[in-house]
C-alpha positions in Angstrom: 18.9 7.4 -10.2 19.7 3.8 -9.0 17.5 0.9 -9.0 16.9 1.5 -5.2 15.8 5.0 -5.9 13.3 3.6 -8.5 11.6 1.4 -5.9 13.6 -1.8 -6.3 13.3 -4.1 -3.4 14.2 -7.5 -2.3 10.9 -8.6 -4.0 12.0 -7.4 -7.5 15.5 -8.9 -6.7 14.0 -12.2 -6.2 11.7 -12.2 -9.2 14.5 -11.0 -11.4 16.9 -13.7 -10.2 14.2 -16.4 -10.9 14.3 -15.3 -14.6 17.8 -17.1 -14.9 19.1 -14.9 -17.8 22.4 -13.3 -16.7 22.5 -11.3 -19.9 19.3 -9.3 -19.2 19.1 -6.0 -17.0 16.4 -4.9 -14.8 14.6 -1.6 -15.7 11.3 0.3 -15.0 9.0 1.7 -17.5 8.8 5.5 -17.2 6.7 6.3 -20.3 4.8 4.4 -23.1 4.8 5.8 -26.5 2.3 3.1 -28.1 4.7 0.3 -28.9 7.8 2.1 -27.9 8.7 2.6 -24.1 11.2 4.7 -22.3 12.9 2.7 -19.6 15.1 3.5 -16.6 17.9 1.3 -15.8 18.9 2.9 -12.5 22.3 4.4 -13.9 20.8 5.0 -17.5 17.8 5.4 -19.6 16.9 4.3 -23.1 14.1 3.6 -25.4 12.9 0.2 -25.8 10.7 -2.2 -28.1 9.1 -5.4 -27.2 10.9 -8.5 -27.9 9.2 -10.7 -30.6 8.4 -13.5 -28.3 6.7 -11.0 -25.4 4.7 -9.5 -28.3 3.7 -12.8 -29.7 2.8 -14.4 -26.5 0.7 -11.3 -25.3 -3.1 -12.4 -25.1 -4.4 -9.1 -23.8 -3.4 -5.5 -23.0 -2.4 -6.3 -19.5 0.2 -8.8 -20.9 2.2 -5.7 -22.3 4.3 -3.3 -20.3 2.7 -0.4 -18.5 4.0 2.6 -16.7 5.5 1.6 -13.4 6.5 -1.9 -14.6 9.6 -3.6 -13.8 10.8 -5.4 -16.8 13.9 -7.3 -18.2 15.8 -6.0 -21.0 18.5 -6.9 -23.3 20.5 -3.6 -24.4 23.5 -3.1 -26.4 24.1 0.8 -27.0 23.5 2.7 -29.2 20.6 0.7 -30.3 17.1 0.5 -28.6 16.9 -1.9 -25.7 14.5 -4.9 -26.1 12.0 -5.9 -23.5 12.0 -9.5 -22.8 9.8 -10.0 -19.7 7.6 -8.3 -17.3 8.1 -9.1 -13.5 5.0 -10.2 -11.7 3.1 -7.0 -10.6 2.3 -6.0 -6.8 -0.5 -3.9 -7.9 -2.2 -3.1 -11.2 -4.6 0.0 -12.2 -6.9 -0.7 -15.0 -10.5 0.4 -16.2 -12.8 -0.6 -19.3 -11.7 1.3 -22.2 -13.7 4.4 -23.0 -16.5 3.9 -25.6 -18.4 0.6 -26.5 -15.3 -1.6 -26.9 -15.2 -4.2 -24.1 -11.4 -4.1 -23.5 -9.3 -3.3 -20.6 -7.3 -0.2 -20.3 -4.1 -0.4 -18.2 -3.3 2.8 -16.4 -0.3 2.0 -14.2 1.5 -0.8 -12.5 3.5 -1.3 -9.1 1.9 1.7 -7.4 2.1 1.9 -3.5 -0.3 4.8 -3.0 -3.0 6.4 -5.0 -3.9 10.0 -4.7 -7.5 10.3 -5.8 -7.8 13.7 -6.6 -11.3 15.5 -6.7 -12.1 19.2 -7.0 -14.4 20.9 -4.4 -15.8 23.3 -7.1 -19.0 22.7 -8.8 -17.9 19.5 -10.4 -17.7 18.0 -6.7 -19.2 14.4 -6.9 -18.7 11.7 -4.2 -20.5 9.1 -6.5 -17.3 9.5 -8.6 -15.1 9.3 -5.8 -16.6 5.9 -4.8 -15.6 4.6 -8.4 -12.0 5.7 -7.8 -11.9 3.9 -4.5 -13.3 0.7 -5.7 -10.7 0.9 -8.6 -7.9 1.4 -6.3 -8.8 -1.1 -3.8 -9.3 -3.7 -6.7 -5.6 -2.6 -7.8 -3.9 -3.6 -4.7 -2.7 -0.1 -3.9 -3.5 2.1 -0.9 -5.9 5.0 -1.6 -5.8 8.5 -0.4 -8.4 11.0 -1.2 -7.3 14.5 -2.1 -10.0 17.0 -2.0 -8.4 20.1 -4.1 -9.5 23.6 -4.6 -10.5 24.6 -0.9 -10.0 28.1 -2.2 -13.2 28.0 -4.3 -15.2 25.4 -2.3 -18.6 26.7 -1.1 -18.1 24.6 2.2 -14.9 22.6 2.3 -15.4 21.3 5.8 -18.9 20.0 5.0 -17.6 18.5 1.8 -14.7 16.8 3.5 -17.1 15.1 6.2 -19.4 14.0 3.1 -16.5 12.2 1.6 -15.2 10.9 4.9 -18.5 9.0 5.2 -17.9 7.1 2.0 -14.3 6.7 2.3 -14.2 3.4 4.2 -11.5 4.6 6.2 -9.5 5.9 3.6 -7.5 9.1 4.5 -9.1 12.2 3.3 -7.1 15.6 2.9 -8.5 18.8 1.7 -6.0 21.1 0.2 -5.6 24.1 -2.3 -2.9 23.4 -4.8 -3.3 26.8 -6.4 -2.3 28.5 -3.0 -0.3 25.6 -1.7 -2.6 25.3 1.5 -2.6 21.9 3.0 0.1 20.2 0.6 2.2 19.2 3.6 -0.2 16.7 4.5 0.8 14.7 1.4 4.4 14.5 2.6 3.8 11.3 4.8 3.1 9.3 1.7 5.8 10.4 -0.3 8.7 8.5 1.2 11.9 7.7 -1.0 11.4 4.7 -3.3 7.5 4.7 -2.8 5.4 5.0 -6.0 2.4 7.2 -5.7 -0.3 7.7 -8.8 -2.2 10.6 -9.2 -5.7 9.6 -10.6 -8.8 12.0 -11.2 -10.9 13.6 -13.7 -10.0 16.4 -16.0 -9.8 19.9 -14.2 -9.4 18.7 -10.6 -6.0 20.3 -10.5 -3.6 17.2 -10.8 -1.0 19.5 -12.9 -0.9 22.1 -10.2 -0.3 19.3 -7.7 2.5 17.8 -9.3 4.1 21.4 -9.9 3.9 21.8 -6.2 5.2 18.5 -5.6 8.1 19.1 -8.0 8.7 22.8 -6.7 8.8 24.1 -10.4 6.5 24.3 -13.5 6.7 21.1 -15.2 3.1 20.5 -16.2 1.1 22.7 -18.1 -2.1 23.7 -16.5 -5.5 25.1 -17.7 -8.5 26.8 -16.3 -11.9 24.8 -16.2 -14.5 25.7 -18.5 -16.9 28.4 -17.1 -20.0 26.7 -18.1 -19.7 23.3 -16.5 -16.5 23.5 -14.5 -15.2 20.6 -16.5 -11.4 20.4 -17.2 -9.3 20.5 -20.1 -6.7 17.7 -20.6 -3.4 19.1 -19.9 -1.5 15.6 -19.4 -1.5 13.5 -22.6 0.1 10.3 -21.3 1.4 8.4 -18.2 4.7 9.2 -16.9 7.0 8.2 -14.0 9.0 11.0 -12.5 10.9 11.4 -9.4 10.1 14.0 -6.8 12.9 16.1 -4.9 12.4 14.0 -1.8 12.9 10.7 -3.6 9.3 9.5 -4.1 8.1 8.3 -7.5 5.1 9.9 -9.2 3.0 8.4 -11.8 0.8 11.3 -13.5 -2.2 10.1 -15.8 -4.5 12.0 -18.0 -7.7 13.1 -16.6 -10.7 10.7 -17.2 -14.0 11.8 -18.4 -15.4 8.3 -18.2 -14.5 5.7 -15.5 -16.1 2.2 -15.9 -14.5 -0.4 -13.7 -12.8 -3.6 -14.9 -12.2 -5.7 -12.0 -14.5 -4.7 -9.2 -15.1 -7.7 -6.7 -12.7 -6.8 -4.0 -13.0 -3.0 -4.7 -16.8 -3.1 -4.3 -16.6 -5.1 -1.1 -14.1 -2.7 0.4 -15.7 0.6 -0.9 -19.2 -0.5 0.2 -18.2 -2.1 3.4 -21.2 -0.9 5.6 -23.4 -2.6 3.2 -21.6 -5.8 3.5 -22.0 -5.8 7.2 -25.6 -4.8 7.1 -26.2 -7.8 4.4 -25.1 -10.4 7.3 -28.6 -9.5 8.6 -30.6 -10.2 5.6 -33.1 -13.1 5.5 -31.8 -14.4 2.1 -28.2 -15.2 1.9 -28.1 -14.2 -1.7 -30.2 -11.0 -1.2 -29.6 -8.2 -3.7 -31.2 -5.6 -1.6 -33.6 -4.7 -4.3 -37.0 -6.3 -4.1 -36.3 -9.1 -1.7 -38.3 -9.1 1.7 -36.8 -9.0 5.0 -33.8 -7.0 3.6 -31.6 -5.5 6.4 -29.9 -3.1 3.9 -33.3 -1.8 2.7 -34.5 -1.5 6.4 -31.3 0.7 7.1 -32.1 3.0 4.2 -35.9 3.3 5.6 -34.7 4.0 9.2 -32.1 6.7 8.1 -28.9 4.7 9.1 -27.8 4.2 5.5 -28.2 6.9 2.8 -30.5 6.1 -0.1 -27.8 7.4 -2.6 -25.2 5.3 -1.2 -27.2 2.1 -2.0 -28.2 3.5 -5.3 -24.7 3.8 -6.2 -23.9 0.2 -5.1 -26.8 -1.0 -7.2 -25.4 1.0 -10.1 -21.8 -0.4 -9.8 -23.2 -4.2 -9.4 -25.2 -3.8 -12.5 -22.2 -2.6 -14.4 -20.2 -5.5 -13.1 -22.8 -7.8 -14.2 -23.1 -6.3 -17.6 -19.4 -6.3 -18.0 -19.1 -10.0 -16.9 -21.7 -10.9 -19.5 -19.7 -9.1 -22.2 -16.6 -10.7 -21.2 -18.5 -14.2 -21.4 -19.5 -13.5 -25.0 -16.0 -12.3 -26.1 -14.5 -15.6 -24.4 -17.0 -17.8 -26.3 -16.5 -16.0 -29.6 -12.6 -16.4 -29.0 -13.1 -20.1 -28.3 -15.3 -20.6 -31.5 -12.7 -18.8 -33.8 -9.9 -21.0 -32.3 -11.8 -24.2 -33.2 -12.8 -23.1 -36.6 -9.0 -22.5 -37.3 -8.2 -26.0 -36.0 -11.0 -27.6 -38.0 -9.9 -25.9 -41.2 -6.3 -27.2 -40.4 -7.5 -30.5 -39.9 -9.5 -30.7 -43.2 -6.2 -29.4 -45.2 -4.3 -32.5 -43.7 -3.8 -35.3 -46.3 -5.6 -38.5 -45.6 -3.9 -41.0 -43.4 -1.5 -43.1 -45.3 -1.0 -40.7 -48.3 2.6 -39.3 -48.6 3.4 -35.8 -49.8 
């Protein structure tokens, strides 16, 4: 591989040059193993650690390297490389970490196109697709919806039309990765040097899609559970791989839970028809809930907007408000801790005029 085949463009060339560090080399993060990374340097690859300053300056998880990042490393073989800087990202996928912790989990960086994979079996859920669309639009990447398992779908054409109605203009492709049917539709997005991420819940067939795109069995696959059609995890970490045609692919573990982290632009783009209708509401700050003379509620009553669509919008808006409130609490707590440290340091200082 070369830097160009890894997706290096004039944008990265300019950003790297602005570092002004001639002894550093550009590299792309291929895999993250906790605090250790595997990076591609174009003509070589190596494991890499974080340089002390980068680790010390990191205030949040997004300040650390992610799969797909372009980084600047110092490397003297045979030792591990040291990552000294992360180049500014053109896109970033993240979600709220699963569980009760209010923290961001970064999934991938510098993605051009995201294949949002959904199964057409009994786990088919357009509401979940809306969440993935919102996350993708907030990331800065272009979404492409891939409806897999047409071979077991009860009515694939009706399901495709249902998804197109909520896709907001994003392309929708129905395929069967198991049989290889419809896979050629994805070729248009797999240009050399372009980075595509595969996102979706467990059991939607991402590993089978990857094996088809690679042309050989690379990812282990597993059948979904018969009882609930939910999948078993077969991918356990994120990894950047190069496809035979030259595109770059980032696989991600299946997500059982998807709570959005940054949603403002993503929600507006995903529910664009609600934004258009809202222009006709009587109140400029209408929440489309209990307010009178609401154009959005009127559209639901008249059958021009599905009630489920508005309910999904309200649910995501409520999640956004709750997450924002938790972030505010964490920020206030961090400020209090900072000032407590400062006050303790001041109290330990000797009175003015006293010498050591």
